[in-house]
N, C-alpha and C positions, 0 to 999 in steps of 0.2 A: 651438504658438504660433510657435516658431522657423520651422517650415515655412511658416506663413502669410506671415511676413515674407520668407522666402526666395522663395516663389512670387510675391509682389508685386514684389520686386526683379527677379526673372526676367521677369515680365510687362513691367515698365518697360524693361528692357534690350532685350527683343524689340521693343517699340514704337519705341525709339530706333534699333535696328538696321534695322528696316523703314521707318523714317522716318514712322511713324504719328503723327498728332496725338493727344496724350492726351485731348483733348476731342472728337476726330473721331468719325465715324459707326462706325468699327470698334472703338472703345474699349469700348463697352458689351457687344457680343457676346463680345469677347475676355475682358473682365473676367468675364462670366458663365461662359465656358468654364473659366477659371482657377478660379472658385468651385466649379464642378462637379467639377473634378479634385481640388481640396482636400477636398471633401465625400467623394469616393470614397476618397481617401487616409486621411482620418480614420476612415471606416467600416472600412476594411481594417485599420488599426492597432488599432481597437477589437476587431474579430473576432480578430485575431492575439493581442492581450493576453488575451482571454477563453479562447482555445484554450490559451495557455501556462498560465493559471491552472488550467484543467481538467486539463492534463497534470501539473502540479505536485501537485494534489490526488490524482490517480490514483497518482502515484508515492509520495506519503506514505501513502496507503491500502495500497498494495502492500507497502511496507516494514513497515507496522504488521501486516498479515496474515502476512507472512513471520516477523516476530518472534513473533507469536502461535503460529504453527505450530511454531517451534522450542521455545517454552515448553511446548506441548502434547506434543511428542515427548519432551522431557526429563521431563515429569511422567509420561508413559506408561512410560518406561524405569524411573523410580523406583518406580512402582506395580508393574511386573512384577518388579522386584528384591524388593520387599516380599512379593509373592505367593509367590515362590520360597522366601523365608525362612519364611513361614507354612506353606507346603506341607511343607518339610523338618521344621519343628518338629512339625507334625501327624503326619507319618510316624514320627518318632522317638517321639512320645508313644504312637502306636498300637503300635509295636514293644515299648515298655516295658509297656504294658497287656497285650499278648499274652504276654510273658514272665512277668509276674506271674500271669496267669490259668493258664498252664501250670504254674508253680511251685505255685500253690494246689491245682490238681488233683492234681499229683504228691504233694503233702503229704497230701491227702485219701486217695489210694490207699494211701499208706504207712501212714496211721493205721488204715485199714480192714484192711489186711493184718496189722497188729500185733494187732488186736483179735480 
């Protein structure tokens, strides 16, 4: 809206500078040209605003995805740590089972030898 007033003031200044009659034959085409310029300016500003909004949305989406990636990587590291703990516990359990089995066999052999 400010630009409309500024362009109208500029149009009137040009008319005075050129000595044109505001009601003269050149006033209509000049006013029409100024209107076209204002229309193009408004369209350009509208496209610019739309492009900025698009870029802002893209930036927010990118930030959201980056945050999600970090969360996934953190969770993957936690799960890998848990898996290592489970693997270690399973390995230790298997070793205990193996020792107990060997001890039981050794006891059986000893009992059979005594008998």
